[in-house]
Structure formats: C-alpha cells, structure tokens
Steps between C-alpha positions, in 0.01 A plus 500: 500500500680206340754407765696287256516745212821497301482881489620525861870586514604245759868566443439852626251402770734243654807724496469602869520141624773413249711784635423400858582131469723443196822473700350291779619141521267207531399429864688169492836569667741337259868569435542348155307333219553151644335607825218672314437189290465284810294758687244554224446125490451488876274806505232355271173510699697602807600837644819690423535554875512127568751437221724783622491341845610151398738590216813606693532156659429331167769699321751443778465130421472540123675817380474408131355251253814289505453434872138403434608233251658316794177507699174307482128562536483390864775740600326787323165413660660519844595862430176618336229304682333820620440602137175415326524202262855438618521147358428614145735794538781282633467275196500800266812644662692174469380463141625849412834448676552173314412663169699824534784387730657846542372852562640635174271260314186667634312616188358848463245464222130432540512178299792352691387613844149362458647168389626457858287318755310741724560808285198656330471828315458706817818360654689534172391863470621568855840343431544686172400831656741466791777389262432813291423291193283636217142400586298236322196549720357677804502380860148410610446391860189512718560868576522586130184301425309703757654840432508497119131415474396734780658807342342413164818394323379148413175308507455301824645150490648250744719353226853637516580409140189676368581804711857506373380476140269798554778704658744417220241613245427828675840612628817589307781248526744753640316496834430126521793427731389752761124533475421156640695560819371858520142371496595227746653747745197725458281202588715401797520849648201706388250318279431236762179292510374801698680773305667806650381726220602822673865391478493389137730668249260431213178594680402761242515257207385182676173368356390311814134598550511452878816694576480724802540874458822674592 
C-alpha cells in the first residue's frame, strides 16, 4: 500500500478529529492577542505548562505593549528567567514592543507576523487561528510532526516547514485553520510517543503499521 497516495480522502479520514478538537483553544492560557503574541514567543522550545505558570505575573506587570515600551531587557529577564533562551526572548519582546507600540498595531497576516523577532510560521499560524483569521498555512509543532507522519498523512520529516508544505498540498484550505491544532491535540492526548491506539478516533483509517488492535 502506498501510504502517501493522493487517492486517500484525508478530508474525510480526518473529520472525526476535526469535529473533536475544532473548537478547542490552544493550550496557552491567553486572554487576548497581545498575551498570545508574548506567550508564543516565550513558549518556543519550552512547555506550554511553564509559560502558563509564569505569564500571570508577567502580564500583571505588563498588561499591554504600551507598558512594555517603558521597560527594558533586564526587567523582562527578571520575569522570564525560568524560560528557555530567556535572554533572546527578552530582546525579541522589547524589539516588538518598540516596533508596534500598541496592541492594536499587532499584525494578523503571515508576512507581517513573521517579520517580527521571535515569530516564525508556526507561531504566526497559531496567532491567526486563535484570532479567527483566514489561514495562510497550517500549524506544525512537534506533536503534528509525529502524528501526521505516523498516520500516513505526510512523509516523515523533522523539518516543520517541509511538513507544513506537504500538509498544505494535501489538505483543502478550508480546514487549514483547525487541522494543525487537531493533529496537535491528537498527538498530545492519544498519539503519544507510545500511542494509545485503542482510544484513537481515526484508528480505522490510520496507516501506522505498528498500531495496536482495538
């Protein structure tokens, strides 16, 4: 069987997880787009759990971009020094605050978001999805990389950009905003490094050769 055949109707096969997860918010516990912008920067190569833990104190000090423009890198570092690569991230945050100045200047297009320090395509896709903006790509995190290749949706790769390109080629644009997070939630909850196949909503169509029987 050709696991990567274009004849497979992935739109149909993925419908159960789309229906399960399409209304579920990103695990980062944000209240507005400003908070999400800061949190996706902080979460790079760190855990959502850690960022959720330190963010309330951060936002009590800096409730918006305008307040950040009055700060400095050292002050930011003091608040985020339990976050991985905190020095780089503090510099990125100050750079963005200086550039944008106010929350209503936060851009919501792929080109403008990825022009900001610390924002790549994955982060931009997350922001656009949570802002309910028409998608220009598909969220690809470590969970999506594992899950999408395991079920036979894409060819295995560790490169998020290559994986996203494959997904965008295979899947219809109308599901781009939701399918990335659906695959991510599937990977977080069910399709773990040791998968819980018996609990999987797409068990019957999954192409993983080592899946355990129901």
